[in-house]
N, C-alpha and C positions, 0 to 999 in steps of 0.2 A: 273891321273886326281885325284884329294882328292874331297874325297865325306865325308859328314857329321856323315853317317852313319844311317840314317834313315831305317826305312822298305821297303821302294818305293825305296830304291835306286840301280844305276846300278848294286853296287856289292852283294848287298842284293837279288836282282829279277834274274841274271844270275844263284842263282842257283836248281830257281825252272824249272824243268822237264818239265811241264804241260805249260811253258808260250812260246809262239811261237817265235824263233829268231828275228823277222822281228817289232815284239812289246819292246825287249828288245835295239835293236838298232833303234831307229826311231828316227828323226832328233827332239830333244824337242822345238824347235822353231818353228816347223811344228804342233804342237801337241797342242803348246799354241795358235797358229794361228784358232786352232778349236774350242778352249771352250768359248761359250758364255758368255760373260760379265755377271757377276751378281753384281749388284751398292750396296754400303753397306747402309742399313736402315737410319742410322743414317748422311752420308756426302748426303747432297742436289744434284741433280743432276747442271749441269751449270745455267738453267735457273731458278728454282727457290734457286739459291745464294741469296736472298735477303728475301727467307724467305714469311710474306707475304705481306709488306712494297709498294715491288715492283718487279714487275720480271723483270731480268737481258737479256739483251739486246742478241742476236743471234751471232755477233762477224761473223768472219773468222775461218775456217778451217784452218790452215798452214800447216798441215800434207797432206793437198790436192791438188795433182800437179793440176791439171784442176783449182784449185782456187787461186794456186799461180803465177799459169802460168797468169791468167784472170787478177790477180790484179796488175802483172809485166805489162803485155800491156796497163792496163787503167792507171799507173802512165808514162809509157812513152806517152802516145797520150796526158795525161793533163799536163807533162814538155815541148813539140811539138809545145803547143798549139799557143804559141808567148800573152802571158796574158795581159793584159792591165789596168793597175787598175788608176783612177785620181778623181778628186772631184764629186759630186753628190749634185745640188744644184736644187730644183724643179724637181728633176725626169730627170736633164739632166746632163750629164759628160762634165766636163770643159774642155776645151783646154787649154794647155800650154807645155812648155820644159819637155820633158819624161828624165828620165834616166833607163837606166838599172837596169834589178833584176837577180839575180844568182840561179843557185840552192843553198842552203848551205852545201848541200853534199857536191857538186862539184861547184867552185866557175868557172869554167870553161866554163860555161855548162848558158848560159842565156835564162832565162824561160819568159822571159817578162819585162815590162816596165810598169813603173810609175810616172803619171804626180801628183805634190803635190799642194797641195793649198794652193794661196799665201795669203797676206793679210785683200785685198779687196774681196776676194772668201771667207775668212773665214767670212768679216762682215756681207757678204748677206746670208752667211746660217744662221747666227747668227740672222739675222732679218726676217729670212723666218721663225725659228723657234718663236720668241716671239711672231709673228701675228698669229701662229698655239695653240700655246700653251692653250689660251682658249678652243677651241675647243677640243682638245684631254682630256685636264682636264675632262672638262663637255662629254666626252664618256664613257660608263660604260667599264667596263676593259675585261666582257665577246665580246664586241664588236672588242676592239682590238686585237684581237688574230688572 
């Protein structure tokens, strides 16, 4: 075992007859787990990463096994969901010929299907947008959100 010679090292502490042997041979990893973490005063905690500008999002604790398990299960459910995407015109999903969509991480895995908009559907959507534009433009921004 190599040590740096610090006064608190194993080699220096072994000569202290007043020190219990259990303390000398204690598991350093277990001892570290008992230490209360003290944040550095000039390093912001994750929530304060952006200072006064905005609060940081909470995110997920990917070191927590329960969080990772829940995330894995949610991703499996989402991938097995049989998703269908289609053009919406006036809030109504349009019919058409669908093609399969695969998981980009595993192309063998089908996750859903998509119906592409055809030229006629594009024209219908643009016509509706042109008719709705004046009213939308006149709507105050806080009412749009």
